[in-house]
C-alpha positions in Angstrom: 0.0 -0.1 0.0 1.1 3.5 -0.9 2.3 5.5 2.2 2.2 8.8 0.1 0.5 11.4 2.2 -3.2 12.3 1.7 -3.1 16.0 2.0 -6.2 18.1 2.3 -5.0 22.0 1.8 -7.3 24.8 3.3 -10.3 25.6 0.8 -10.2 29.5 2.0 -6.2 29.6 1.4 -6.9 28.2 -2.0 -9.6 30.6 -2.8 -7.4 33.6 -1.3 -4.6 32.2 -3.4 -7.0 32.2 -6.6 -8.2 35.6 -6.1 -4.5 37.3 -5.7 -3.9 35.5 -9.0 -6.4 37.1 -10.9 -8.9 34.4 -10.7 -12.6 34.1 -10.4 -14.0 32.1 -7.3 -17.8 31.3 -7.1 -20.1 30.1 -4.2 -24.0 29.6 -5.2 -24.6 29.4 -1.8 -23.8 33.1 -1.3 -25.1 34.3 -4.9 -28.5 35.3 -3.9 -27.2 37.2 -1.0 -24.4 38.6 -3.0 -26.8 39.7 -5.6 -29.2 41.2 -3.0 -26.0 43.5 -1.7 -25.2 44.3 -5.3 -21.7 43.0 -4.6 -19.6 40.1 -4.4 -17.6 38.3 -1.7 -14.0 37.4 -2.5 -13.2 35.4 0.7 -15.5 32.3 0.0 -15.3 28.4 0.0 -16.1 28.1 -4.0 -18.0 25.7 -6.2 -16.1 27.2 -9.1 -12.6 28.6 -10.0 -11.1 29.8 -13.0 -7.4 30.3 -13.4 -5.6 33.0 -15.9 -4.5 29.8 -17.7 -8.2 28.7 -18.5 -8.2 25.7 -16.4 -11.5 25.4 -14.4 -11.5 23.8 -10.9 -15.1 22.8 -10.0 -15.6 21.1 -6.3 -17.7 18.3 -5.8 -19.8 19.0 -2.7 -21.3 15.6 -1.7 -19.0 12.5 -0.6 -18.3 10.3 -3.3 -18.9 6.7 -2.2 -18.6 5.2 -5.5 -22.0 6.4 -6.7 -19.9 8.9 -9.2 -21.3 12.3 -8.0 -17.8 13.5 -7.6 -17.9 13.6 -11.7 -22.0 14.0 -12.3 -22.3 17.0 -10.0 -19.4 18.8 -11.6 -20.7 18.2 -14.9 -24.0 20.0 -14.1 -21.9 23.2 -13.5 -19.6 22.4 -16.4 -22.4 22.3 -19.0 -23.9 25.6 -18.1 -20.7 27.5 -17.5 -20.1 26.2 -21.3 -16.6 24.8 -20.7 -15.0 21.9 -22.6 -14.9 19.0 -20.1 -11.0 18.6 -20.7 -10.6 22.2 -19.3 -12.2 21.0 -16.0 -10.3 19.7 -12.8 -12.6 18.3 -9.9 -11.7 18.6 -6.3 -13.3 17.0 -3.3 -15.3 19.6 -0.9 -14.5 19.6 2.8 -17.7 19.7 5.0 -18.7 22.9 5.0 -22.5 23.4 5.3 -22.5 27.1 5.6 -21.3 27.0 1.9 -22.3 23.9 0.4 -25.5 23.3 2.2 -26.6 19.8 2.5 -23.7 17.4 2.2 -24.9 13.7 2.2 -24.5 10.6 0.3 -28.0 8.6 0.8 -31.1 8.1 -0.3 -30.1 8.5 -3.9 -30.6 12.5 -3.4 -27.6 14.2 -4.8 -29.2 14.6 -8.5 -32.5 15.6 -7.6 -31.4 17.9 -4.7 -28.8 19.6 -6.8 -30.1 19.4 -10.5 -31.5 22.9 -10.3 -28.9 25.0 -8.1 -25.6 23.4 -9.5 -26.5 24.4 -13.0 -27.4 27.9 -12.0 -23.8 28.1 -10.6 -22.5 27.3 -13.8 -25.0 30.0 -15.5 -23.8 32.5 -13.1 -20.3 32.2 -13.7 -20.9 32.0 -17.5 -23.1 35.4 -16.9 -20.5 37.1 -15.1 -18.2 36.0 -17.9 -19.9 37.6 -20.6 -20.4 41.0 -18.6 -16.6 40.9 -18.5 -16.3 40.5 -22.1 -18.9 43.2 -23.0 -17.2 45.9 -20.5 -13.9 44.9 -21.9 -14.8 45.3 -25.6 -17.6 47.9 -25.1 -20.3 45.6 -26.8 -23.7 44.6 -25.8 -23.7 41.2 -23.8 -26.6 40.1 -26.0 -24.2 39.8 -28.7 -21.4 38.2 -27.3 -21.9 34.5 -27.1 -19.7 31.2 -25.2 -18.4 27.9 -26.1 -15.3 25.9 -25.0 -14.3 28.2 -22.4 -14.4 31.4 -24.5 -16.4 34.5 -25.1 -16.7 35.5 -29.0 -18.1 38.6 -30.5 -19.2 37.9 -34.1 -19.7 41.1 -35.4 -16.1 42.4 -34.5 -14.5 39.0 -34.6 -13.2 39.2 -31.2 -12.6 36.4 -29.1 -11.2 35.8 -25.5 -10.6 32.9 -23.3 -12.3 32.6 -19.6 -8.7 32.4 -18.4 -8.3 36.2 -20.3 -11.5 37.0 -18.8 -11.4 35.9 -15.1 -9.8 38.8 -13.5 -12.2 41.1 -15.1 -15.4 38.7 -14.3 -14.2 38.6 -10.6 -14.8 42.0 -10.5 -18.8 41.9 -12.0 -21.7 42.0 -9.8 -23.2 38.9 -9.3 -26.6 38.5 -11.1 -29.9 36.8 -9.7 -29.1 33.2 -10.4 -32.9 32.6 -10.8 -33.1 35.2 -13.4 -30.7 33.2 -15.8 -32.0 31.2 -18.5 -30.7 27.6 -18.3 -29.8 25.6 -21.6 -32.1 23.9 -23.5 -31.4 19.9 -23.2 -30.9 19.6 -26.9 -27.9 21.9 -26.3 -26.3 19.8 -23.8 -22.5 19.1 -24.7 -21.6 17.4 -21.3 -24.8 16.3 -19.7 -26.0 13.1 -21.2 -22.2 12.2 -22.4 -20.7 9.1 -20.8 -17.4 10.6 -19.1 -15.2 8.6 -16.9 -15.1 9.1 -13.2 -13.0 12.0 -12.4 -10.9 9.8 -9.9 -10.5 6.6 -11.7 -6.8 7.2 -12.9 -5.9 7.7 -9.4 -7.8 4.7 -8.2 -6.2 2.4 -10.8 -2.7 3.6 -10.3 -2.8 3.3 -6.6 -2.8 7.1 -5.7 -4.2 8.0 -2.1 -7.7 8.9 -1.9 -9.7 6.5 0.6 -9.6 7.2 4.0 -7.4 4.1 4.7 -4.5 6.0 2.5 -4.2 9.1 4.9 -0.8 9.8 6.5 0.0 12.4 8.7 3.4 13.5 10.2 4.1 11.7 13.7 0.7 9.7 13.4 0.0 6.6 15.4 -2.4 3.7 14.6 -5.1 2.3 16.8 -7.4 -0.4 17.4 -10.7 -0.7 19.4 -11.9 -3.8 20.9 -15.7 -3.8 21.4 -17.9 -6.4 23.3 -19.4 -9.0 20.8 -22.3 -8.6 22.8 -23.6 -5.0 21.6 -22.7 -2.2 24.4 -21.7 -4.5 27.1 -19.5 -3.3 29.2 -15.4 -3.9 30.2 -15.4 -5.3 33.5 -11.6 -6.0 33.4 -8.8 -6.1 30.7 -5.1 -7.0 30.9 -3.6 -3.4 30.0 -0.1 -4.1 31.2 0.1 -7.4 28.6 -1.1 -5.2 25.7 1.7 -2.7 26.8 4.3 -4.8 26.7 3.9 -5.5 22.9 6.7 -3.8 21.1 5.4 -1.0 19.4 2.6 -0.5 21.8 2.3 3.2 23.3 -1.0 3.5 25.1 -3.7 1.0 26.2 -7.1 2.3 28.2 -10.5 1.6 28.9 -13.0 3.6 27.1 -16.1 4.4 29.4 -18.1 6.7 27.2 -20.4 9.2 28.4 -24.3 8.7 28.3 -25.0 7.7 24.8 -27.3 10.3 22.3 -30.6 10.1 22.2 -32.7 10.5 18.8 -29.6 10.7 16.4 -29.5 8.5 13.1 -29.2 5.1 14.2 -30.4 5.8 17.9 -28.0 5.7 20.8 -25.6 3.3 19.5 -24.7 5.3 16.7 -22.0 6.9 19.2 -19.3 5.5 21.3 -19.6 2.4 22.7 -17.3 1.0 25.7 -14.3 -0.7 24.5 -10.5 -1.1 25.1 -8.2 1.1 22.9 -4.5 0.1 21.9 -2.4 2.9 20.6 0.7 1.9 18.7 3.6 2.9 16.1 2.1 0.5 13.5 -1.3 -1.1 13.1 0.1 -4.3 13.3 1.7 -3.6 16.6 -1.8 -2.3 17.8 -3.4 -5.6 16.4 -0.7 -7.9 18.6 -1.4 -5.6 21.7 -5.1 -5.8 21.4 -4.7 -10.0 21.3 -3.1 -9.8 24.6 -6.0 -7.7 26.5 -7.8 -10.8 28.0 -10.8 -8.5 28.2 -13.8 -10.0 30.4 -17.2 -8.2 29.6 -20.0 -7.5 31.7 -23.3 -9.1 31.4 -25.4 -7.7 29.3 -29.6 -8.3 28.8 -29.6 -9.0 25.4 -27.1 -11.6 25.6 -30.0 -14.2 25.6 -31.1 -13.1 22.1 -30.6 -15.8 19.0 -32.0 -15.8 15.4 -33.6 -19.2 16.3 -35.3 -17.6 18.8 -36.3 -14.9 16.6 -37.8 -17.2 14.2 -40.0 -19.1 17.1 -41.1 -15.6 18.2 -42.3 -14.5 14.7 -44.3 -17.7 14.1 -46.1 -17.6 17.9 -47.0 -13.6 16.9 -48.3 -14.6 13.3 -50.4 -17.2 15.1 -51.9 -14.3 17.7 -53.9 -11.5 16.6 -51.6 -8.5 15.2 -50.7 -6.0 17.9 -51.7 -3.1 15.5 -53.1 -2.2 12.2 -51.0 -0.1 9.6 -53.5 -0.1 6.7 -56.9 -1.1 6.1 -58.8 -0.9 2.8 -62.3 -2.4 2.1 -63.1 -5.9 4.3 -60.2 -8.4 3.5 -61.9 -11.0 5.5 -65.4 -10.8 3.3 -63.4 -10.6 0.0 -61.2 -13.7 0.8 -64.3 -15.6 1.2 -65.5 -15.0 -2.1 -62.3 -15.7 -3.8 -61.9 -18.4 -6.6 -58.3 -19.1 -5.9 -56.6 -18.5 -2.6 -53.0 -18.5 -1.4 -51.3 -18.6 1.7 -47.3 -18.1 2.3 -45.0 -16.8 4.9 -41.6 -15.2 3.9 -38.5 -14.3 5.8 -35.2 -12.7 5.3 -32.0 -12.2 7.4 -30.2 -9.3 8.9 -27.5 -8.6 6.7 -24.1 -6.4 6.9 -23.3 -3.6 4.5 -19.8 -5.3 4.3 -18.3 -2.2 2.5 -14.6 -3.8 1.0 -12.8 -0.4 2.6 -13.4 -1.5 6.4 -14.5 1.5 8.9 -11.3 3.9 9.5 -10.7 7.3 10.6 -7.6 9.7 11.3 -8.1 12.3 14.0 -5.8 14.9 15.2 -6.3 17.0 18.2 -4.3 20.2 19.0 -4.9 23.2 20.9 -8.4 22.2 21.5 -9.5 22.0 18.1 -10.0 18.5 16.3 -9.2 17.7 12.6 -10.7 14.5 11.4 -10.2 12.7 7.8 -12.9 10.0 7.4 -15.0 8.1 4.7 -18.3 9.3 5.6 -21.7 9.6 3.9 -23.0 12.1 6.3 -20.1 14.4 7.5 -22.4 17.3 9.3 -23.9 14.4 11.6 -20.3 13.0 12.3 -19.2 16.6 13.4 -22.2 17.2 15.7 -21.9 13.8 17.2 -18.4 14.0 18.2 -18.9 17.3 19.5 -21.2 16.1 21.9 -19.6 13.1 22.6 -16.4 14.7 23.4 -18.0 17.9 24.9 -16.6 20.3 22.2 -17.9 23.1 20.0 -19.1 22.1 16.4 -17.2 25.3 15.2 -14.1 23.8 16.6 -13.9 20.4 14.5 -12.9 20.2 11.0 -14.2 17.4 8.7 -11.9 16.5 5.6 -14.2 14.2 3.4 -12.2 11.1 1.8 -13.4 9.1 -0.9 -15.4 6.0 0.7 -14.6 2.2 -0.4 -18.2 1.6 -0.3 -20.8 2.8 1.7 -24.1 1.3 1.0 -25.8 3.3 4.1 -23.0 1.9 6.8 -21.3 5.5 6.3 -24.3 7.2 7.1 -23.5 6.0 11.0 -20.5 7.8 12.2 -19.3 5.5 15.3 -15.7 5.3 13.9 -15.3 8.9 14.0 -16.0 9.2 17.4 -13.8 6.4 18.3 -11.0 7.8 16.5 -11.7 11.5 17.9 -11.8 10.1 21.5 -8.6 8.0 21.1 -6.8 10.8 19.5 -7.6 13.3 22.4 -6.6 10.8 24.7 -3.6 10.0 22.9 -1.6 13.3 22.4 -1.1 12.6 18.9 -2.5 12.3 15.5 -4.3 8.7 15.4 -5.6 6.6 12.6 -8.2 3.9 13.7 -8.6 1.2 11.3 -11.2 -1.6 12.0 -10.5 -5.2 10.9 -12.9 -7.2 8.6 -14.0 -9.1 11.7 -14.9 -5.9 13.4 -16.6 -4.5 10.6 -19.0 -7.8 10.4 -19.5 -7.8 13.9 -20.1 -4.2 14.6 -22.2 -3.2 11.7 -25.7 -1.5 11.9 -27.3 -4.5 10.2 -30.2 -4.7 7.5 -33.1 -5.7 9.8 -34.5 -9.3 9.4 -38.1 -9.7 9.1 -41.0 -11.8 8.7 -44.3 -11.5 6.6 -47.3 -13.8 6.8 -49.5 -13.5 3.7 -52.9 -14.1 2.2 -54.2 -13.7 -1.2 -57.2 -14.2 -3.3 -58.4 -13.6 -6.9 -61.7 -13.6 -8.4 -62.7 -15.8 -11.3 -61.5 -13.0 -13.9 -58.1 -13.4 -12.5 -58.0 -10.2 -10.6 -56.4 -9.6 -7.4 -59.3 -8.5 -4.9 -57.8 -9.5 -1.3 -54.3 -9.0 0.2 -53.4 -9.3 3.9 -49.9 -9.0 5.3 -49.3 -9.7 9.2 -45.6 -8.1 9.1 -43.6 -9.5 12.3 -40.3 -7.0 12.6 -38.4 -5.7 15.2 -39.0 -2.7 17.6 -40.8 -2.1 20.9 -44.1 -0.5 21.8 -44.9 2.0 19.0 -41.4 2.2 17.9 -39.7 0.6 15.1 -36.0 -0.4 15.3 -34.1 1.3 12.7 -35.0 0.7 8.9 -37.4 -2.2 10.3 -40.5 -0.3 9.4 -42.8 -0.7 6.3 -44.7 2.2 4.7 -48.5 1.7 4.4 -48.5 2.9 1.2 -45.9 0.2 0.0 -47.2 -1.6 -3.3 -50.0 -3.2 -3.8 -51.7 -1.0 -1.3 -54.4 1.5 -3.3 -54.2 -1.1 -6.1 -56.2 -4.0 -4.1 -59.5 -3.2 -3.0 -59.2 -5.4 0.1 -56.1 -4.9 1.6 -54.7 -5.3 5.2 -51.2 -4.3 6.6 -50.7 -5.4 10.1 -47.7 -5.2 12.3 -46.2 -6.9 15.4 -42.9 -6.3 17.1 -40.0 -8.3 18.8 -37.6 -6.6 20.7 -34.1 -6.3 20.0 -30.6 -5.7 21.0 -28.9 -5.7 17.6 -28.2 -2.5 15.9 -29.7 -2.2 12.9 -29.8 1.1 10.2 -30.6 1.7 6.5 -28.6 -0.8 3.7 -28.7 0.4 0.3 -32.5 0.9 -0.9 -33.7 0.5 2.8 -36.8 -1.4 3.5 -37.3 -2.0 -0.2 -34.3 -4.4 -0.7 -36.5 -6.9 1.5 -40.0 -5.8 1.1 -39.6 -6.2 -2.7 -38.7 -10.0 -2.5 -41.7 -10.5 -0.3 -44.1 -8.4 -2.2 -43.2 -9.5 -6.1 -42.6 -13.1 -4.8 -46.0 -13.2 -3.5 -47.3 -11.7 -6.5 -46.1 -14.4 -8.7 -47.3 -17.1 -6.6 -51.1 -15.0 -6.9 -50.5 -15.2 -10.6 -50.0 -18.8 -10.7 -53.1 -19.5 -8.7 -54.9 -17.2 -11.5 -53.6 -19.2 -14.4 -52.0 -15.8 -15.4 -49.1 -14.8 -17.0 -46.6 -13.0 -14.3 -46.1 -10.1 -16.6 -50.1 -9.7 -17.7 -51.1 -10.6 -14.0 -48.9 -7.4 -13.0 -50.1 -5.2 -15.9 -53.6 -5.9 -14.9 -52.9 -5.2 -11.0 -51.4 -1.9 -12.2 -54.7 -1.1 -14.2 -54.9 1.9 -16.7 -54.3 4.4 -13.5 -51.9 7.3 -14.3 -50.8 8.6 -10.9 -52.4 7.3 -7.6 -52.2 8.9 -4.6 -50.9 12.6 -3.8 -47.1 13.4 -3.0 -44.9 12.4 -1.3 -46.3 9.1 -1.4 -48.1 9.2 -5.0 -47.4 6.1 -7.4 -47.1 6.7 -11.0 -48.5 3.3 -12.5 -48.4 4.5 -16.0 -44.4 5.0 -15.3 -44.3 1.3 -13.8 -46.5 -0.3 -16.8 -43.8 1.3 -19.1 -40.8 0.0 -17.4 -42.6 -3.5 -17.3 -43.5 -3.7 -20.8 -39.9 -2.4 -21.6 -38.4 -5.2 -19.8 -40.6 -7.8 -21.2 -39.7 -6.8 -24.6 -36.0 -6.7 -23.8 -35.9 -10.2 -22.5 -38.0 -11.9 -25.1 -40.5 -12.6 -22.4 -42.4 -15.7 -23.6 -40.8 -16.0 -27.3 -37.8 -17.8 -26.2 -37.9 -21.8 -25.2 -35.5 -22.4 -22.5 -33.5 -25.5 -21.8 -34.3 -27.8 -18.9 -33.5 -26.4 -15.6 -33.5 -22.5 -16.7 -36.4 -20.0 -16.0 -37.0 -16.6 -16.6 -38.6 -14.4 -13.5 -39.7 -10.7 -13.4 -40.3 -8.4 -10.8 -41.0 -4.7 -10.2 -40.6 -2.0 -7.5 -40.6 1.8 -6.8 -38.0 3.1 -4.6 -36.1 6.7 -4.3 -38.4 8.0 -7.0 -37.2 5.5 -9.6 -39.7 2.7 -11.4 -37.6 -0.4 -12.2 -38.6 -3.5 -13.6 -36.1 -6.2 -14.0 -36.1 -9.9 -15.9 -33.7 -12.8 -14.6 -32.4 -15.7 -16.6 -31.3 -18.4 -14.5 -30.6 -22.2 -14.1 -30.4 -24.7 -11.2 -28.5 -27.5 -11.5 -29.2 -31.1 -10.1 -27.1 -30.3 -7.1 -29.1 -27.1 -6.5 -26.7 -24.6 -7.6 -28.0 -21.4 -8.9 -26.7 -19.6 -11.8 -27.5 -16.3 -13.0 -26.8 -15.7 -16.8 -28.4 -12.5 -17.5 -30.4 -9.5 -16.3 -32.4 -7.2 -18.3 -33.2 -4.0 -16.7 -35.8 -1.2 -17.6 -35.4 2.0 -15.6 -37.5 5.4 -15.5 -35.7 7.9 -13.5 -37.1 10.9 -15.3 -36.0 12.9 -18.6 -32.1 13.2 -18.0 -29.4 11.2 -17.1 -26.8 13.3 -16.3 -23.8 10.6 -17.1 -24.5 7.5 -19.0 -21.5 5.9 -18.0 -21.8 6.3 -14.3 -25.8 5.6 -14.5 -24.9 2.0 -16.2 -22.2 1.5 -13.4 -24.9 2.3 -10.9 -27.6 -0.2 -12.0 -25.2 -2.8 -12.9 -23.6 -2.8 -9.3 -27.2 -2.7 -7.9 -28.0 -5.6 -9.7 -25.1 -7.5 -8.6 -25.5 -6.4 -5.2 -28.5 -7.8 -4.9 -27.6 -10.9 -6.3 -25.1 -11.5 -3.9 -27.4 -10.7 -1.0 -29.9 -13.2 -2.2 -27.5 -16.4 -3.0 -25.2 -15.9 0.3 -25.6 -13.0 2.6 -26.6 -13.8 6.4 -26.1 -12.4 9.8 -26.7 -14.9 12.7 -27.4 -13.9 16.1 -26.5 -16.3 19.0 -25.9 -15.2 22.5 -26.5 -11.8 21.4 -23.6 -11.8 19.2 -22.9 -12.2 15.3 -21.3 -15.8 14.4 -20.1 -14.5 11.0 -16.7 -13.1 10.9 -15.2 -12.8 7.4 -15.9 -13.2 3.8 -15.2 -17.2 4.4 -18.5 -17.3 6.0 -20.1 -14.1 4.8 -19.6 -14.4 0.9 -19.8 -11.8 -1.9 -20.7 -12.5 -5.5 -17.4 -13.0 -7.3 -16.5 -11.8 -11.0 -16.9 -15.4 -12.7 -20.4 -15.7 -11.3 -21.5 -12.3 -12.1 -24.2 -12.0 -14.7 -24.5 -10.0 -17.9 -26.8 -6.8 -17.3 -28.5 -5.0 -20.1 -29.9 -1.6 -18.9 -32.8 0.6 -20.8 -33.3 4.0 -19.7 -36.9 5.2 -20.4 -36.9 9.1 -20.7 -40.0 10.5 -19.5 -41.4 13.8 -18.8 -40.4 14.1 -15.1 -37.6 15.6 -13.1 -34.3 13.6 -12.8 -33.8 11.3 -9.7 -31.6 9.4 -8.2 -29.8 6.0 -9.2 -27.7 4.3 -6.5 -30.6 2.5 -5.1 -33.8 1.7 -6.7 -32.2 -0.7 -9.1 -31.4 -3.4 -6.3 -34.6 -4.3 -5.0 -36.6 -6.1 -8.3 -33.5 -8.3 -8.9 -34.2 -10.3 -5.6 -37.7 -11.4 -6.3 -36.9 -11.5 -10.2 -34.2 -14.1 -9.5 -36.7 -16.2 -6.8 -39.3 -16.3 -9.4 -36.7 -17.6 -12.3 -35.6 -20.2 -9.6 -39.8 -21.2 -9.4 -39.7 -21.0 -13.1 -36.2 -23.2 -13.5 -37.3 -25.9 -11.1 -40.4 -25.6 -9.2 -39.5 -24.7 -6.1 -40.7 -21.4 -4.3 -38.1 -19.3 -2.6 -39.8 -18.1 0.6 -36.6 -17.4 2.4 -33.1 -15.9 2.3 -30.5 -16.2 1.3 -31.2 -19.4 -1.0 -30.5 -22.6 0.1 -29.2 -24.8 -2.5 -29.9 -28.0 -0.5 -33.7 -27.1 -0.9 -33.4 -27.0 -4.7 -32.4 -30.4 -5.2 -34.4 -33.0 -6.8 -34.4 -35.0 -3.6 -35.3 -32.1 -1.2 -38.3 -31.4 -3.6 -39.7 -34.9 -3.6 -39.3 -34.8 0.1 
């Protein structure tokens, strides 16, 4: 691994230097106020810097976790600025909400929340450059035009590059951004073009980009041992044995203050009790940790197990539900009149995020000020959490955002940031905290397990008339565990005349949280698999049954919970056409399955072609994806990567991922018992984007949920076994198992 130092120079210093050199710096968050004052502010952290040599530096405001926003967000600015992409250099912003506003990687929100504002950043800079040319040449602004980083005046034949005009532009009055006319999409030259990710060359050549790469002068390394039973306290530890290991500087017990309440992920998103070991190298810290011989205090959740959760769920399903979340019509009466009825139980396990870069953070505490380098999806929440836990002022904490080696929701939680900050302050030196793979798998905020006990009925015409789901999940009283809830508007609510969603809760000591497409990643499996069962009961083709269920509706319901049935019909028909659904004869042991799902404002339908061997082994050959995320794809290259990655991620979850709880602790420890899909097993993924007249939305999450039920339905088509629990068990798909 490279030991080159990863540096993060002061952005304010860079801006001042740029202004002194005669450049133009611009920050959208202050444009409106600057316009109102009729002036400008030269000392701002900026989105755009134009240097005299014509190079345009554009700052990417949001964390880059592999979703491509470090490229796509600057593309929006560059498009309206009217500069060639070859002239653009991209920098990652630090956390500075006063300048950049909301800086978050999560919820597939980067495109929809920034689509309008960032284009206006580019348009504002372009307007100021036009104004500079107009003043310089004494010509009307309306007679000047821009292209490829230059302003021209056709009548006089004059032309000047942005670099030549930037000093003059820096003196121009900032126009009202909302008054500027944005480009017609027909004139786009950057948006809509496939552009390689800005940091790919650095990644493939091993340049330091990730949190794990950070190096500081005099830096020490730390490990942090926490209880295998979540939140248990340290009863005793052999600190002297750890300190005796060569290279170990310090070993100490951490007894955190009372945990924060109400933060993202609940109290466990902060600092947990544990033992820190600080050393000259991570290996020495690891060896010292192995000598601690920690005895952990008793904890009430040490009795919880996955097997007991299964038993408890079955008992709750046999009892009246604790409460109802939605009731339309009369399910009981409608089911009695149904010509075909289906009952089924579905279950899915806890799963881990398993980011390839384990959690890490580097912290330096000097003179009452704290500086942090972290791969985080939610830097400002991390700042606030660290400030509260350590008793610091938020303004005394600087967060440098490094590239994340995967996020998937795990890095919305900043527990590793708090740990590093606490250890650095106690150590008196810069400290890099690095988790092991075992730490990462055993101290996650897991996608919660869940259980669904379903009943449904169709009438003689094949129409779905009754649906009931008794959802058994985790929580207590009226409070769901994090990400364990189900939205009462979840499809097929509003599309079935007699519908009931009931819920019962199981108390839980395991920390849970959002994982890529929270809720949807599991609920789609249940809903779309059961729809397939009902289609079979109705003797209907699975796609035709779904089209009938969607009906001829357009928009159903009102924002923010509106569901556009027309858009879903569009992607479903497109997926069927792409895959040749019903037109291709398949070999023995092969099958095709279909599913659709709406999440994060994206409409996706997917068809999976899979085979099942006589040994029960599943092979996914191809996946067809039809997507509707609005009228514009910012970067087709990044969009394709996101969809393909989501599909592979979902297949990986379905085929092998499961977190098992025994005695209140996680059993799995590494990729030997928590497998990820390997490259030879990855299918071909064909993607089609349907452009519709709706605002563009995000792509990081909505492509994942449909692939899991589509795969399960393909397995049924291939071998006749219905998959009702995850991960898929090959033993249950063998001919002997089917016969039994």
